[in-house]
All heavy atoms as TSV, in Angstrom:
chain	resi	resn	atom	element	x	y	z
A	1	MET	N	N	104.015	105.644	115.023
A	1	MET	CA	C	103.787	105.598	116.432
A	1	MET	C	C	102.894	106.781	116.889
A	1	MET	O	O	102.034	106.647	117.713
A	1	MET	CB	C	105.094	105.670	117.187
A	1	MET	CG	C	105.776	104.467	117.603
A	1	MET	SD	S	104.900	103.283	118.521
A	1	MET	CE	C	106.244	102.226	118.741
A	2	ARG	N	N	103.246	107.941	116.345
A	2	ARG	CA	C	102.610	109.169	116.775
A	2	ARG	C	C	101.114	109.080	116.366
A	2	ARG	O	O	100.218	109.443	117.182
A	2	ARG	CB	C	103.228	110.398	116.083
A	2	ARG	CG	C	102.600	111.685	116.507
A	2	ARG	CD	C	103.353	112.896	115.978
A	2	ARG	NE	N	104.734	112.861	116.410
A	2	ARG	CZ	C	105.739	113.188	115.602
A	2	ARG	NH1	N	105.560	113.638	114.412
A	2	ARG	NH2	N	106.998	113.146	116.068
A	3	LEU	N	N	100.821	108.590	115.175
A	3	LEU	CA	C	99.422	108.519	114.711
A	3	LEU	C	C	98.602	107.539	115.645
A	3	LEU	O	O	97.471	107.828	116.031
A	3	LEU	CB	C	99.344	108.007	113.270
A	3	LEU	CG	C	97.957	107.867	112.695
A	3	LEU	CD1	C	97.185	109.166	112.682
A	3	LEU	CD2	C	98.066	107.333	111.257
A	4	ALA	N	N	99.216	106.435	115.960
A	4	ALA	CA	C	98.547	105.464	116.863
A	4	ALA	C	C	98.292	106.068	118.238
A	4	ALA	O	O	97.194	105.888	118.734
A	4	ALA	CB	C	99.425	104.179	117.005
A	5	GLY	N	N	99.258	106.792	118.731
A	5	GLY	CA	C	99.059	107.481	120.027
A	5	GLY	C	C	97.900	108.508	120.023
A	5	GLY	O	O	97.033	108.564	120.871
A	6	VAL	N	N	97.896	109.289	118.941
A	6	VAL	CA	C	96.850	110.335	118.769
A	6	VAL	C	C	95.519	109.709	118.603
A	6	VAL	O	O	94.528	110.130	119.199
A	6	VAL	CB	C	97.154	111.295	117.570
A	6	VAL	CG1	C	96.023	112.149	117.268
A	6	VAL	CG2	C	98.407	112.079	117.861
A	7	LEU	N	N	95.403	108.622	117.806
A	7	LEU	CA	C	94.104	107.909	117.609
A	7	LEU	C	C	93.621	107.306	118.925
A	7	LEU	O	O	92.437	107.309	119.214
A	7	LEU	CB	C	94.239	106.894	116.566
A	7	LEU	CG	C	94.386	107.354	115.109
A	7	LEU	CD1	C	94.586	106.268	114.152
A	7	LEU	CD2	C	93.176	108.213	114.736
A	8	LEU	N	N	94.560	106.682	119.759
A	8	LEU	CA	C	94.172	106.226	121.021
A	8	LEU	C	C	93.638	107.249	121.957
A	8	LEU	O	O	92.638	107.081	122.648
A	8	LEU	CB	C	95.319	105.429	121.659
A	8	LEU	CG	C	95.621	104.021	121.219
A	8	LEU	CD1	C	96.918	103.492	121.705
A	8	LEU	CD2	C	94.401	103.103	121.721
A	9	ILE	N	N	94.265	108.419	121.931
A	9	ILE	CA	C	93.860	109.527	122.794
A	9	ILE	C	C	92.442	110.037	122.333
A	9	ILE	O	O	91.572	110.305	123.127
A	9	ILE	CB	C	94.915	110.624	122.944
A	9	ILE	CG1	C	96.113	110.067	123.684
A	9	ILE	CG2	C	94.348	111.879	123.539
A	9	ILE	CD1	C	97.335	111.018	123.721
A	10	ALA	N	N	92.271	110.108	121.015
A	10	ALA	CA	C	91.009	110.580	120.502
A	10	ALA	C	C	89.881	109.586	120.868
A	10	ALA	O	O	88.814	109.949	121.246
A	10	ALA	CB	C	91.097	110.770	119.015
A	11	GLY	N	N	90.238	108.303	120.762
A	11	GLY	CA	C	89.264	107.264	121.066
A	11	GLY	C	C	88.919	107.275	122.561
A	11	GLY	O	O	87.815	107.075	122.998
A	12	ALA	N	N	89.953	107.568	123.365
A	12	ALA	CA	C	89.717	107.633	124.835
A	12	ALA	C	C	88.809	108.911	125.160
A	12	ALA	O	O	87.870	108.748	125.982
A	12	ALA	CB	C	91.053	107.819	125.573
A	13	ALA	N	N	89.056	109.975	124.481
A	13	ALA	CA	C	88.173	111.171	124.713
A	13	ALA	C	C	86.743	110.782	124.329
A	13	ALA	O	O	85.825	111.165	125.098
A	13	ALA	CB	C	88.734	112.329	123.879
A	14	PHE	N	N	86.541	110.151	123.238
A	14	PHE	CA	C	85.206	109.788	122.772
A	14	PHE	C	C	84.552	108.838	123.792
A	14	PHE	O	O	83.374	109.058	124.217
A	14	PHE	CB	C	85.265	109.163	121.390
A	14	PHE	CG	C	83.931	108.908	120.775
A	14	PHE	CD1	C	83.121	109.858	120.372
A	14	PHE	CD2	C	83.552	107.553	120.593
A	14	PHE	CE1	C	81.837	109.589	119.834
A	14	PHE	CE2	C	82.336	107.213	120.045
A	14	PHE	CZ	C	81.505	108.247	119.690
A	15	THR	N	N	85.304	107.827	124.220
A	15	THR	CA	C	84.780	106.846	125.190
A	15	THR	C	C	84.416	107.528	126.503
A	15	THR	O	O	83.350	107.240	127.062
A	15	THR	CB	C	85.830	105.753	125.401
A	15	THR	OG1	O	86.136	105.123	124.211
A	15	THR	CG2	C	85.326	104.747	126.445
A	16	LEU	N	N	85.300	108.410	126.999
A	16	LEU	CA	C	85.028	109.044	128.245
A	16	LEU	C	C	83.860	109.995	128.225
A	16	LEU	O	O	83.083	110.157	129.178
A	16	LEU	CB	C	86.306	109.693	128.820
A	16	LEU	CG	C	87.437	108.697	129.163
A	16	LEU	CD1	C	88.674	109.506	129.479
A	16	LEU	CD2	C	87.017	107.795	130.342
A	17	ILE	N	N	83.711	110.677	127.092
A	17	ILE	CA	C	82.577	111.622	126.904
A	17	ILE	C	C	81.281	110.805	126.916
A	17	ILE	O	O	80.287	111.140	127.571
A	17	ILE	CB	C	82.700	112.418	125.660
A	17	ILE	CG1	C	83.773	113.512	125.839
A	17	ILE	CG2	C	81.329	113.072	125.216
A	17	ILE	CD1	C	84.178	114.218	124.595
A	18	LEU	N	N	81.291	109.653	126.160
A	18	LEU	CA	C	80.035	108.826	126.179
A	18	LEU	C	C	79.783	108.261	127.613
A	18	LEU	O	O	78.638	108.134	128.036
A	18	LEU	CB	C	80.242	107.666	125.211
A	18	LEU	CG	C	80.147	108.031	123.723
A	18	LEU	CD1	C	80.430	106.822	122.859
A	18	LEU	CD2	C	78.814	108.683	123.401
A	19	HIS	N	N	80.847	107.930	128.346
A	19	HIS	CA	C	80.697	107.435	129.718
A	19	HIS	C	C	80.039	108.569	130.565
A	19	HIS	O	O	79.106	108.251	131.342
A	19	HIS	CB	C	82.012	107.118	130.285
A	19	HIS	CG	C	81.985	106.765	131.743
A	19	HIS	ND1	N	81.464	105.490	132.193
A	19	HIS	CD2	C	82.300	107.423	132.869
A	19	HIS	CE1	C	81.478	105.493	133.529
A	19	HIS	NE2	N	81.990	106.614	133.952
A	20	LEU	N	N	80.472	109.780	130.436
A	20	LEU	CA	C	79.898	110.843	131.251
A	20	LEU	C	C	78.448	111.112	130.892
A	20	LEU	O	O	77.645	111.537	131.721
A	20	LEU	CB	C	80.720	112.168	131.039
A	20	LEU	CG	C	82.074	112.126	131.679
A	20	LEU	CD1	C	82.858	113.437	131.320
A	20	LEU	CD2	C	82.046	111.959	133.190
A	21	LEU	N	N	78.097	110.855	129.583
A	21	LEU	CA	C	76.716	111.017	129.148
A	21	LEU	C	C	75.795	109.828	129.535
A	21	LEU	O	O	74.603	109.907	129.380
A	21	LEU	CB	C	76.632	111.268	127.685
A	21	LEU	CG	C	77.306	112.563	127.206
A	21	LEU	CD1	C	77.293	112.617	125.640
A	21	LEU	CD2	C	76.609	113.739	127.772
A	22	GLY	N	N	76.430	108.783	130.029
A	22	GLY	CA	C	75.651	107.577	130.380
A	22	GLY	C	C	75.226	106.734	129.194
A	22	GLY	O	O	74.275	105.968	129.310
A	23	ALA	N	N	75.883	106.860	128.080
A	23	ALA	CA	C	75.525	106.173	126.897
A	23	ALA	C	C	75.600	104.676	126.948
A	23	ALA	O	O	74.729	103.934	126.547
A	23	ALA	CB	C	76.301	106.683	125.646
A	24	PRO	N	N	76.722	104.114	127.549
A	24	PRO	CA	C	76.764	102.607	127.557
A	24	PRO	C	C	75.645	102.027	128.459
A	24	PRO	O	O	75.076	101.020	128.024
A	24	PRO	CB	C	78.139	102.359	128.240
A	24	PRO	CG	C	78.936	103.575	128.034
A	24	PRO	CD	C	77.917	104.738	128.006
A	25	GLU	N	N	75.285	102.663	129.514
A	25	GLU	CA	C	74.208	102.109	130.326
A	25	GLU	C	C	72.841	102.215	129.570
A	25	GLU	O	O	72.028	101.286	129.615
A	25	GLU	CB	C	74.084	102.822	131.687
A	25	GLU	CG	C	75.324	102.662	132.556
A	25	GLU	CD	C	76.355	103.688	132.319
A	25	GLU	OE1	O	76.336	104.424	131.357
A	25	GLU	OE2	O	77.268	103.835	133.163
A	26	GLY	N	N	72.642	103.320	128.923
A	26	GLY	CA	C	71.404	103.502	128.128
A	26	GLY	C	C	71.337	102.486	127.025
A	26	GLY	O	O	70.230	101.893	126.784
A	27	LEU	N	N	72.379	102.260	126.301
A	27	LEU	CA	C	72.415	101.251	125.217
A	27	LEU	C	C	72.149	99.876	125.843
A	27	LEU	O	O	71.371	99.082	125.232
A	27	LEU	CB	C	73.734	101.259	124.477
A	27	LEU	CG	C	73.910	100.232	123.354
A	27	LEU	CD1	C	72.883	100.464	122.282
A	27	LEU	CD2	C	75.355	100.255	122.863
A	28	TYR	N	N	72.764	99.556	126.927
A	28	TYR	CA	C	72.521	98.236	127.570
A	28	TYR	C	C	71.080	98.077	127.962
A	28	TYR	O	O	70.485	97.026	127.727
A	28	TYR	CB	C	73.453	98.105	128.813
A	28	TYR	CG	C	73.147	96.872	129.638
A	28	TYR	CD1	C	73.465	95.612	129.106
A	28	TYR	CD2	C	72.696	97.009	130.926
A	28	TYR	CE1	C	73.196	94.469	129.896
A	28	TYR	CE2	C	72.464	95.870	131.657
A	28	TYR	CZ	C	72.711	94.625	131.185
A	28	TYR	OH	O	72.486	93.508	131.928
A	29	GLU	N	N	70.466	99.065	128.597
A	29	GLU	CA	C	69.042	99.014	128.976
A	29	GLU	C	C	68.194	98.769	127.746
A	29	GLU	O	O	67.222	98.040	127.767
A	29	GLU	CB	C	68.631	100.236	129.730
A	29	GLU	CG	C	69.215	100.321	131.142
A	29	GLU	CD	C	68.942	101.594	131.853
A	29	GLU	OE1	O	68.505	102.615	131.192
A	29	GLU	OE2	O	69.010	101.586	133.114
A	30	ARG	N	N	68.439	99.556	126.658
A	30	ARG	CA	C	67.635	99.452	125.466
A	30	ARG	C	C	67.700	98.018	124.865
A	30	ARG	O	O	66.743	97.422	124.445
A	30	ARG	CB	C	68.114	100.469	124.387
A	30	ARG	CG	C	66.974	101.045	123.608
A	30	ARG	CD	C	67.364	102.243	122.772
A	30	ARG	NE	N	67.854	103.345	123.579
A	30	ARG	CZ	C	69.038	103.911	123.408
A	30	ARG	NH1	N	69.807	103.522	122.436
A	30	ARG	NH2	N	69.436	104.864	124.217
A	31	LEU	N	N	68.972	97.498	124.762
A	31	LEU	CA	C	69.121	96.146	124.276
A	31	LEU	C	C	68.537	95.117	125.200
A	31	LEU	O	O	67.985	94.116	124.702
A	31	LEU	CB	C	70.664	95.885	124.078
A	31	LEU	CG	C	71.329	96.583	122.903
A	31	LEU	CD1	C	72.821	96.302	122.939
A	31	LEU	CD2	C	70.709	96.208	121.597
A	32	TYR	N	N	68.596	95.318	126.442
A	32	TYR	CA	C	68.006	94.396	127.421
A	32	TYR	C	C	66.496	94.297	127.207
A	32	TYR	O	O	65.978	93.178	127.135
A	32	TYR	CB	C	68.316	94.923	128.837
A	32	TYR	CG	C	67.782	94.048	129.975
A	32	TYR	CD1	C	68.528	93.032	130.440
A	32	TYR	CD2	C	66.486	94.265	130.542
A	32	TYR	CE1	C	68.049	92.245	131.511
A	32	TYR	CE2	C	65.968	93.509	131.557
A	32	TYR	CZ	C	66.753	92.513	132.074
A	32	TYR	OH	O	66.353	91.695	133.059
A	33	HIS	N	N	65.867	95.415	127.045
A	33	HIS	CA	C	64.423	95.424	126.824
A	33	HIS	C	C	64.060	94.826	125.441
A	33	HIS	O	O	63.103	94.030	125.299
A	33	HIS	CB	C	63.831	96.805	126.931
A	33	HIS	CG	C	63.873	97.329	128.304
A	33	HIS	ND1	N	63.237	96.742	129.391
A	33	HIS	CD2	C	64.514	98.427	128.856
A	33	HIS	CE1	C	63.417	97.433	130.449
A	33	HIS	NE2	N	64.294	98.432	130.166
A	34	HIS	N	N	64.861	95.129	124.409
A	34	HIS	CA	C	64.557	94.734	123.031
A	34	HIS	C	C	64.809	93.202	122.858
A	34	HIS	O	O	63.990	92.474	122.285
A	34	HIS	CB	C	65.385	95.560	122.029
A	34	HIS	CG	C	65.178	95.119	120.650
A	34	HIS	ND1	N	63.990	95.369	119.954
A	34	HIS	CD2	C	66.018	94.402	119.801
A	34	HIS	CE1	C	64.092	94.839	118.763
A	34	HIS	NE2	N	65.271	94.311	118.580
A	35	LEU	N	N	65.915	92.758	123.343
A	35	LEU	CA	C	66.308	91.319	123.134
A	35	LEU	C	C	65.620	90.381	124.006
A	35	LEU	O	O	65.446	89.203	123.631
A	35	LEU	CB	C	67.827	91.175	123.236
A	35	LEU	CG	C	68.644	91.998	122.208
A	35	LEU	CD1	C	70.136	91.825	122.530
A	35	LEU	CD2	C	68.397	91.518	120.849
A	36	LEU	N	N	65.237	90.786	125.207
A	36	LEU	CA	C	64.631	89.904	126.178
A	36	LEU	C	C	63.124	90.049	126.337
A	36	LEU	O	O	62.546	89.453	127.216
A	36	LEU	CB	C	65.322	90.032	127.521
A	36	LEU	CG	C	66.826	89.738	127.518
A	36	LEU	CD1	C	67.406	90.013	128.906
A	36	LEU	CD2	C	67.096	88.339	127.074
A	37	SER	N	N	62.540	90.867	125.507
A	37	SER	CA	C	61.087	91.055	125.623
A	37	SER	C	C	60.360	89.732	125.348
A	37	SER	O	O	60.716	88.952	124.474
A	37	SER	CB	C	60.602	92.114	124.594
A	37	SER	OG	O	60.801	91.666	123.304
A	38	GLY	N	N	59.338	89.452	126.101
A	38	GLY	CA	C	58.610	88.292	126.010
A	38	GLY	C	C	59.097	87.120	126.900
A	38	GLY	O	O	58.439	86.091	126.990
A	39	LEU	N	N	60.327	87.249	127.371
A	39	LEU	CA	C	60.927	86.224	128.227
A	39	LEU	C	C	60.609	86.572	129.668
A	39	LEU	O	O	60.265	87.715	130.028
A	39	LEU	CB	C	62.392	86.106	128.006
A	39	LEU	CG	C	62.818	85.766	126.587
A	39	LEU	CD1	C	64.381	85.807	126.519
A	39	LEU	CD2	C	62.377	84.397	126.212
A	40	GLU	N	N	60.671	85.533	130.554
A	40	GLU	CA	C	60.462	85.717	131.980
A	40	GLU	C	C	61.694	86.265	132.631
A	40	GLU	O	O	62.431	85.488	133.265
A	40	GLU	CB	C	59.924	84.430	132.598
A	40	GLU	CG	C	58.649	84.025	132.129
A	40	GLU	CD	C	58.106	82.834	132.829
A	40	GLU	OE1	O	58.492	82.575	134.018
A	40	GLU	OE2	O	57.311	82.044	132.291
A	41	VAL	N	N	61.989	87.546	132.497
A	41	VAL	CA	C	63.039	88.184	133.123
A	41	VAL	C	C	62.537	89.457	133.801
A	41	VAL	O	O	61.449	89.970	133.528
A	41	VAL	CB	C	64.149	88.593	132.080
A	41	VAL	CG1	C	64.776	87.337	131.469
A	41	VAL	CG2	C	63.608	89.483	131.031
A	42	PRO	N	N	63.302	89.987	134.736
A	42	PRO	CA	C	62.779	91.191	135.372
A	42	PRO	C	C	62.627	92.355	134.395
A	42	PRO	O	O	63.295	92.384	133.322
A	42	PRO	CB	C	63.957	91.550	136.423
A	42	PRO	CG	C	64.676	90.254	136.561
A	42	PRO	CD	C	64.484	89.508	135.342
A	43	GLU	N	N	61.706	93.286	134.667
A	43	GLU	CA	C	61.469	94.415	133.790
A	43	GLU	C	C	62.723	95.281	133.546
A	43	GLU	O	O	63.023	95.684	132.477
A	43	GLU	CB	C	60.393	95.328	134.331
A	43	GLU	CG	C	58.973	94.810	134.206
A	43	GLU	CD	C	58.544	94.844	132.722
A	43	GLU	OE1	O	58.823	95.834	132.028
A	43	GLU	OE2	O	57.941	93.869	132.264
A	44	GLU	N	N	63.456	95.495	134.605
A	44	GLU	CA	C	64.706	96.284	134.490
A	44	GLU	C	C	65.937	95.444	134.712
A	44	GLU	O	O	65.887	94.491	135.516
A	44	GLU	CB	C	64.651	97.423	135.604
A	44	GLU	CG	C	63.441	98.422	135.447
A	44	GLU	CD	C	63.662	99.179	134.130
A	44	GLU	OE1	O	64.783	99.557	133.801
A	44	GLU	OE2	O	62.617	99.403	133.512
A	45	PRO	N	N	67.021	95.771	134.108
A	45	PRO	CA	C	68.239	95.004	134.302
A	45	PRO	C	C	68.734	95.229	135.683
A	45	PRO	O	O	68.482	96.252	136.331
A	45	PRO	CB	C	69.218	95.607	133.280
A	45	PRO	CG	C	68.699	96.891	132.896
A	45	PRO	CD	C	67.186	96.836	133.106
A	46	PRO	N	N	69.402	94.251	136.259
A	46	PRO	CA	C	69.903	94.390	137.673
A	46	PRO	C	C	70.908	95.504	137.758
A	46	PRO	O	O	71.631	95.840	136.855
A	46	PRO	CB	C	70.602	93.061	137.924
A	46	PRO	CG	C	70.360	92.166	136.771
A	46	PRO	CD	C	69.783	92.947	135.719
A	47	GLN	N	N	70.896	96.164	138.893
A	47	GLN	CA	C	71.765	97.309	139.174
A	47	GLN	C	C	73.239	96.939	139.092
A	47	GLN	O	O	74.074	97.697	138.538
A	47	GLN	CB	C	71.426	97.994	140.523
A	47	GLN	CG	C	72.174	99.256	140.766
A	47	GLN	CD	C	71.881	100.351	139.676
A	47	GLN	OE1	O	70.696	100.466	139.307
A	47	GLN	NE2	N	72.908	101.071	139.260
A	48	TRP	N	N	73.550	95.718	139.554
A	48	TRP	CA	C	74.958	95.349	139.545
A	48	TRP	C	C	75.472	95.235	138.051
A	48	TRP	O	O	76.649	95.527	137.820
A	48	TRP	CB	C	75.165	94.001	140.241
A	48	TRP	CG	C	74.492	92.810	139.576
A	48	TRP	CD1	C	73.331	92.288	139.901
A	48	TRP	CD2	C	75.049	92.015	138.565
A	48	TRP	NE1	N	73.029	91.231	139.076
A	48	TRP	CE2	C	74.034	91.032	138.226
A	48	TRP	CE3	C	76.198	92.033	137.784
A	48	TRP	CZ2	C	74.226	90.111	137.196
A	48	TRP	CZ3	C	76.341	91.123	136.770
A	48	TRP	CH2	C	75.385	90.154	136.495
A	49	SER	N	N	74.584	94.862	137.167
A	49	SER	CA	C	75.061	94.800	135.766
A	49	SER	C	C	75.232	96.170	135.153
A	49	SER	O	O	76.169	96.366	134.397
A	49	SER	CB	C	74.018	93.971	134.895
A	49	SER	OG	O	72.803	94.633	134.805
A	50	LEU	N	N	74.443	97.112	135.548
A	50	LEU	CA	C	74.631	98.492	135.042
A	50	LEU	C	C	75.933	99.067	135.695
A	50	LEU	O	O	76.713	99.840	134.962
A	50	LEU	CB	C	73.433	99.417	135.476
A	50	LEU	CG	C	72.126	99.140	134.783
A	50	LEU	CD1	C	71.017	99.922	135.420
A	50	LEU	CD2	C	72.227	99.406	133.336
A	51	ASN	N	N	76.241	98.758	136.935
A	51	ASN	CA	C	77.495	99.215	137.499
A	51	ASN	C	C	78.666	98.608	136.865
A	51	ASN	O	O	79.682	99.232	136.603
A	51	ASN	CB	C	77.509	98.923	138.990
A	51	ASN	CG	C	76.477	99.707	139.811
A	51	ASN	OD1	O	75.981	100.723	139.348
A	51	ASN	ND2	N	76.116	99.206	140.977
A	52	LEU	N	N	78.541	97.318	136.474
A	52	LEU	CA	C	79.642	96.632	135.759
A	52	LEU	C	C	79.903	97.216	134.435
A	52	LEU	O	O	81.058	97.465	134.028
A	52	LEU	CB	C	79.291	95.181	135.641
A	52	LEU	CG	C	80.305	94.259	134.952
A	52	LEU	CD1	C	81.547	94.211	135.852
A	52	LEU	CD2	C	79.803	92.866	134.773
A	53	ILE	N	N	78.823	97.542	133.668
A	53	ILE	CA	C	78.954	98.171	132.355
A	53	ILE	C	C	79.697	99.523	132.486
A	53	ILE	O	O	80.642	99.816	131.745
A	53	ILE	CB	C	77.626	98.321	131.668
A	53	ILE	CG1	C	76.988	97.013	131.347
A	53	ILE	CG2	C	77.756	99.193	130.431
A	53	ILE	CD1	C	77.667	96.196	130.235
A	54	SER	N	N	79.276	100.295	133.454
A	54	SER	CA	C	79.860	101.578	133.701
A	54	SER	C	C	81.348	101.471	134.081
A	54	SER	O	O	82.183	102.250	133.562
A	54	SER	CB	C	79.076	102.310	134.774
A	54	SER	OG	O	79.668	103.582	135.053
A	55	SER	N	N	81.640	100.563	134.953
A	55	SER	CA	C	83.074	100.373	135.361
A	55	SER	C	C	83.966	99.936	134.189
A	55	SER	O	O	85.039	100.470	134.091
A	55	SER	CB	C	83.161	99.423	136.516
A	55	SER	OG	O	82.450	99.811	137.626
A	56	VAL	N	N	83.484	98.958	133.484
A	56	VAL	CA	C	84.247	98.484	132.310
A	56	VAL	C	C	84.512	99.589	131.287
A	56	VAL	O	O	85.643	99.752	130.729
A	56	VAL	CB	C	83.578	97.217	131.683
A	56	VAL	CG1	C	84.246	96.922	130.366
A	56	VAL	CG2	C	83.655	96.068	132.613
A	57	ASP	N	N	83.480	100.377	131.066
A	57	ASP	CA	C	83.627	101.526	130.108
A	57	ASP	C	C	84.651	102.505	130.599
A	57	ASP	O	O	85.492	102.947	129.831
A	57	ASP	CB	C	82.268	102.148	129.939
A	57	ASP	CG	C	82.247	103.329	128.989
A	57	ASP	OD1	O	82.764	103.141	127.871
A	57	ASP	OD2	O	81.842	104.420	129.382
A	58	LEU	N	N	84.546	102.853	131.880
A	58	LEU	CA	C	85.510	103.823	132.462
A	58	LEU	C	C	86.908	103.337	132.397
A	58	LEU	O	O	87.864	104.017	131.955
A	58	LEU	CB	C	85.085	104.193	133.845
A	58	LEU	CG	C	85.964	105.220	134.586
A	58	LEU	CD1	C	86.019	106.543	133.841
A	58	LEU	CD2	C	85.499	105.400	136.029
A	59	ILE	N	N	87.104	102.101	132.832
A	59	ILE	CA	C	88.437	101.531	132.864
A	59	ILE	C	C	89.049	101.390	131.424
A	59	ILE	O	O	90.189	101.676	131.184
A	59	ILE	CB	C	88.470	100.098	133.591
A	59	ILE	CG1	C	88.167	100.281	135.060
A	59	ILE	CG2	C	89.745	99.371	133.302
A	59	ILE	CD1	C	87.883	99.008	135.798
A	60	GLY	N	N	88.178	101.038	130.468
A	60	GLY	CA	C	88.596	100.947	129.035
A	60	GLY	C	C	89.080	102.323	128.571
A	60	GLY	O	O	90.056	102.418	127.831
A	61	GLY	N	N	88.306	103.310	128.839
A	61	GLY	CA	C	88.621	104.666	128.393
A	61	GLY	C	C	89.918	105.143	128.990
A	61	GLY	O	O	90.827	105.764	128.297
A	62	LEU	N	N	90.107	104.889	130.288
A	62	LEU	CA	C	91.373	105.294	130.981
A	62	LEU	C	C	92.562	104.487	130.399
A	62	LEU	O	O	93.698	105.053	130.228
A	62	LEU	CB	C	91.251	105.136	132.442
A	62	LEU	CG	C	90.240	106.085	133.126
A	62	LEU	CD1	C	90.050	105.724	134.580
A	62	LEU	CD2	C	90.588	107.590	132.921
A	63	ALA	N	N	92.324	103.230	130.101
A	63	ALA	CA	C	93.419	102.417	129.543
A	63	ALA	C	C	93.784	102.887	128.147
A	63	ALA	O	O	95.000	102.931	127.815
A	63	ALA	CB	C	93.042	100.940	129.461
A	64	GLN	N	N	92.830	103.295	127.338
A	64	GLN	CA	C	93.077	103.908	126.021
A	64	GLN	C	C	93.938	105.165	126.219
A	64	GLN	O	O	94.889	105.361	125.420
A	64	GLN	CB	C	91.830	104.259	125.311
A	64	GLN	CG	C	91.139	103.169	124.585
A	64	GLN	CD	C	89.864	103.644	123.835
A	64	GLN	OE1	O	89.023	104.235	124.493
A	64	GLN	NE2	N	89.860	103.455	122.587
A	65	LEU	N	N	93.585	105.995	127.115
A	65	LEU	CA	C	94.242	107.246	127.389
A	65	LEU	C	C	95.714	106.995	127.757
A	65	LEU	O	O	96.633	107.618	127.280
A	65	LEU	CB	C	93.530	108.078	128.411
A	65	LEU	CG	C	94.137	109.448	128.775
A	65	LEU	CD1	C	94.062	110.335	127.498
A	65	LEU	CD2	C	93.282	110.081	129.915
A	66	ALA	N	N	95.873	106.085	128.735
A	66	ALA	CA	C	97.201	105.722	129.154
A	66	ALA	C	C	98.059	105.164	128.034
A	66	ALA	O	O	99.304	105.595	127.866
A	66	ALA	CB	C	97.201	104.740	130.298
A	67	ALA	N	N	97.531	104.277	127.222
A	67	ALA	CA	C	98.249	103.692	126.112
A	67	ALA	C	C	98.657	104.795	125.096
A	67	ALA	O	O	99.759	104.762	124.573
A	67	ALA	CB	C	97.454	102.592	125.429
A	68	GLY	N	N	97.739	105.634	124.821
A	68	GLY	CA	C	98.050	106.766	123.851
A	68	GLY	C	C	99.130	107.652	124.337
A	68	GLY	O	O	100.053	108.014	123.632
A	69	CYS	N	N	99.170	107.971	125.612
A	69	CYS	CA	C	100.188	108.807	126.238
A	69	CYS	C	C	101.526	108.091	126.232
A	69	CYS	O	O	102.561	108.677	125.934
A	69	CYS	CB	C	99.773	109.210	127.667
A	69	CYS	SG	S	98.430	110.397	127.782
A	70	VAL	N	N	101.529	106.847	126.516
A	70	VAL	CA	C	102.787	106.028	126.521
A	70	VAL	C	C	103.365	106.003	125.081
A	70	VAL	O	O	104.553	106.174	124.877
A	70	VAL	CB	C	102.544	104.593	127.031
A	70	VAL	CG1	C	103.687	103.709	126.668
A	70	VAL	CG2	C	102.314	104.637	128.472
A	71	LEU	N	N	102.503	105.778	124.083
A	71	LEU	CA	C	102.993	105.736	122.709
A	71	LEU	C	C	103.542	107.107	122.220
A	71	LEU	O	O	104.592	107.196	121.588
A	71	LEU	CB	C	101.912	105.316	121.764
A	71	LEU	CG	C	101.572	103.818	121.729
A	71	LEU	CD1	C	100.433	103.530	120.802
A	71	LEU	CD2	C	102.797	103.042	121.353
A	72	LEU	N	N	102.877	108.203	122.667
A	72	LEU	CA	C	103.365	109.528	122.319
A	72	LEU	C	C	104.722	109.822	122.983
A	72	LEU	O	O	105.593	110.373	122.426
A	72	LEU	CB	C	102.294	110.613	122.592
A	72	LEU	CG	C	101.142	110.654	121.669
A	72	LEU	CD1	C	100.140	111.743	122.145
A	72	LEU	CD2	C	101.533	110.872	120.226
A	73	ALA	N	N	104.794	109.440	124.279
A	73	ALA	CA	C	106.066	109.686	125.024
A	73	ALA	C	C	107.154	108.807	124.400
A	73	ALA	O	O	108.289	109.333	124.244
A	73	ALA	CB	C	105.853	109.319	126.473
A	74	TYR	N	N	106.844	107.613	124.022
A	74	TYR	CA	C	107.908	106.726	123.420
A	74	TYR	C	C	108.354	107.332	122.073
A	74	TYR	O	O	109.547	107.337	121.775
A	74	TYR	CB	C	107.362	105.344	123.166
A	74	TYR	CG	C	108.317	104.396	122.463
A	74	TYR	CD1	C	109.414	103.890	123.184
A	74	TYR	CD2	C	108.120	104.101	121.178
A	74	TYR	CE1	C	110.290	103.088	122.478
A	74	TYR	CE2	C	109.028	103.275	120.515
A	74	TYR	CZ	C	110.151	102.771	121.174
A	74	TYR	OH	O	110.959	101.955	120.530
A	75	ASP	N	N	107.361	107.829	121.265
A	75	ASP	CA	C	107.697	108.435	120.005
A	75	ASP	C	C	108.571	109.649	120.167
A	75	ASP	O	O	109.499	109.836	119.394
A	75	ASP	CB	C	106.431	108.810	119.245
A	75	ASP	CG	C	106.716	109.301	117.821
A	75	ASP	OD1	O	107.250	108.520	117.057
A	75	ASP	OD2	O	106.383	110.461	117.559
A	76	ARG	N	N	108.299	110.478	121.162
A	76	ARG	CA	C	109.065	111.645	121.412
A	76	ARG	C	C	110.505	111.360	121.951
A	76	ARG	O	O	111.438	112.081	121.542
A	76	ARG	CB	C	108.345	112.579	122.425
A	76	ARG	CG	C	109.070	113.866	122.712
A	76	ARG	CD	C	108.186	114.720	123.599
A	76	ARG	NE	N	107.046	115.211	122.877
A	76	ARG	CZ	C	106.940	116.434	122.336
A	76	ARG	NH1	N	107.884	117.272	122.450
A	76	ARG	NH2	N	105.831	116.823	121.716
A	77	LEU	N	N	110.641	110.307	122.770
A	77	LEU	CA	C	111.936	109.955	123.311
A	77	LEU	C	C	112.762	109.111	122.428
A	77	LEU	O	O	113.947	108.969	122.670
A	77	LEU	CB	C	111.727	109.278	124.698
A	77	LEU	CG	C	111.045	110.137	125.768
A	77	LEU	CD1	C	110.808	109.267	126.978
A	77	LEU	CD2	C	111.912	111.364	126.071
A	78	ARG	N	N	112.141	108.491	121.444
A	78	ARG	CA	C	112.875	107.600	120.537
A	78	ARG	C	C	113.881	108.378	119.722
A	78	ARG	O	O	113.611	109.401	119.196
A	78	ARG	CB	C	111.847	106.902	119.660
A	78	ARG	CG	C	112.392	105.910	118.655
A	78	ARG	CD	C	111.330	105.244	117.959
A	78	ARG	NE	N	110.556	106.224	117.156
A	78	ARG	CZ	C	109.677	105.923	116.185
A	78	ARG	NH1	N	109.464	104.703	115.938
A	78	ARG	NH2	N	109.064	106.866	115.565
A	79	PRO	N	N	115.112	107.840	119.631
A	79	PRO	CA	C	116.071	108.512	118.796
A	79	PRO	C	C	115.655	108.565	117.326
A	79	PRO	O	O	115.129	107.501	116.791
A	79	PRO	CB	C	117.364	107.737	118.938
A	79	PRO	CG	C	117.030	106.533	119.718
A	79	PRO	CD	C	115.622	106.642	120.215
A	80	ALA	N	N	115.903	109.700	116.662
A	80	ALA	CA	C	115.420	109.810	115.243
A	80	ALA	C	C	116.280	109.075	114.323
A	80	ALA	O	O	116.958	108.406	113.978
A	80	ALA	CB	C	115.482	111.254	114.791
């Protein structure tokens, strides 16, 4: 239990750092241009889609953090 909690917290830290650096949006924009080049689509991805990617990334990181904290608390309170 403890290892799973620590790994979730480490993953959350990594996810939230990437979120602060804007990495998910940058990756999405790069893939948008690479995969859709030559098709009749707007040059830039719509702003709502960038906002959605950012929100999902933030919520996912916070959920990982919460799950890791819950597992660590459970492990600490569990009778030996």
